[in-house]
Structure formats: structure tokens, C-alpha cells
N, C-alpha and C positions, 0 to 999 in steps of 0.2 A: 635504760630508762623504760619503765613499763607504765602505760596509760590504760586504765580499764575502759573497755568499749562495751556498749550495750547492743551491738548489732544483732546478736543471737536472740534478742527479745522480740523481734518483729518477724511475722510470718511473711514469706516472699510474696504470697498472693495479695498481701495488703500494703505493699510498698507503693507509695505515691509521693507527690511533693509535700503533702502535709505530714506524713509519717516520717519522712526523711528530715524535715525541718524540726520535728519534735525530737528525733534521735540526736541531731546535732546539738540542740539546746540542752539535752541531758548530759552531754559530755563534760568532763572536768575542764574548766577554763582557768585553772590556777595560774596566776601571773608569774609565779616563781619557777615555772617549768620552762626550760629553754626549748630550742628547736634546732634542727639541722636541715640544711638544704644543700644537696650534693648533686651536681650535674657533671657527668663525664661523657665527653664525645671523643671517640677515638678507640684505639686498640690497646689492650694490656695496661690500662691505667689502674692505680691502686690508691685507695684512701683508707688509712687505718686511724680511727678516732677513738680515744678513750676520754669521754667527757663527763663532767659533773652535770647535775640536773638543771643548772642555771646558765648553761652555755648556749649562746645564740651564734651559730656559725653558718656561713655560706661558702661553699667550695665549688669552683668551676675548674675542670681540667679539660682543656681543648688541645688535642694532639695525641700522640702515642707514647707509651712507656713513661708516663708521669707518675710520680709517687708522692703522697702526702702522709706524714706521720704527725698527728696532733694529739697531745696528751695534756689535759689539765684536770684529771679526775681526782687528784690528791688535794684539791682545794674546794671550798664551797662558795667561793666568790663568783658573782655574776660576771660574765665575759661576753663581749660582742666582737666577732672577728669575721673578716671576709678575705678569702684567699682565691686568687685566680692564677692559673698557669696556662700560658698559651705557647705551644711549641712541643718539642719532643725531648724525652729523656731528661726531664727536670725533677729534682728532688727538693721537697720542702719539709723540714723537720723542726717542729715547734714543741717545746716542753715547758709547761707551767704557764701561769698567767698572773699578772699583777696590774696595778693601777696604770703603769706606763704602757702596757700592751693592750689594755682595754680599748676597744674601738679601732684597733689596728686593721689596716687593709694592706695585704701583700699582693703585689701584681708582678708576675714573672713573665717576661716576653723573650722568646728566643729558645735556643736549643742548648742542652747539656749544662744547665745552670743548677747550682746547689745552694740552698739557704739553710743554715743552722741557726735557730733562735732559742735561747735559754732565758727564761723569766723566773728569777728566784726572789 
């Protein structure tokens, strides 16, 4: 997803609270554009996301050697998802999204857990 930014339009010598506020106001605030919030605390964590532009996802990986594979790029439906993995060596693999999975929260606690979810 690419969002055009206007940051290069301001001279650094003129940056202050008013110019920053104006810059933020100029940015696109399209309500159909999703967001991703990914927090990884630990070593060797991996998150591979292939998302459509209307996906709202929050990912937290706390521990080491956790992997998340999330793909819903082949649909244009809006999706809200929250995924948390606490522990080591966990794998979460989610493909697709539908009305049943919209709003889903996946919480994995422990070590060496694997979740495969397919939404068709």
C-alpha cells in the first residue's frame, strides 16, 4: 500500500508545531484505507503479511522464533484482525478472510504451538 506524503514540501528551517499540524491535515484520510500495527519483542521473529488496502490488523509477537503468515490480498473486503503470540517457536498461518473471520482475535500462549486457519 502506498500513501502519498507531502513531507518534502517543507523546508527543515521552517518546521514548527504549526507547519507539522498543516502537514498532517494535508495527508489523505481516506476511511477505506486499512492499517497495520506490528510489535515484535524478541529474537528471530518473522511476520509476512500480504494485505488488501482495507485490512486493519494488529500483530504482537512476544518471545523468540515466532512466525506469522497472513494473506488476504486476493479479496477487497474490509477485515479487522488482532493476533498475539506469547512464547517461543509459535507459527500462525492465516489465509483468506470472510464474514466469519472478520473481527477475530487470535491469542497464542505457550511454546511450540501451530495454528492453520483457512477462510474461503
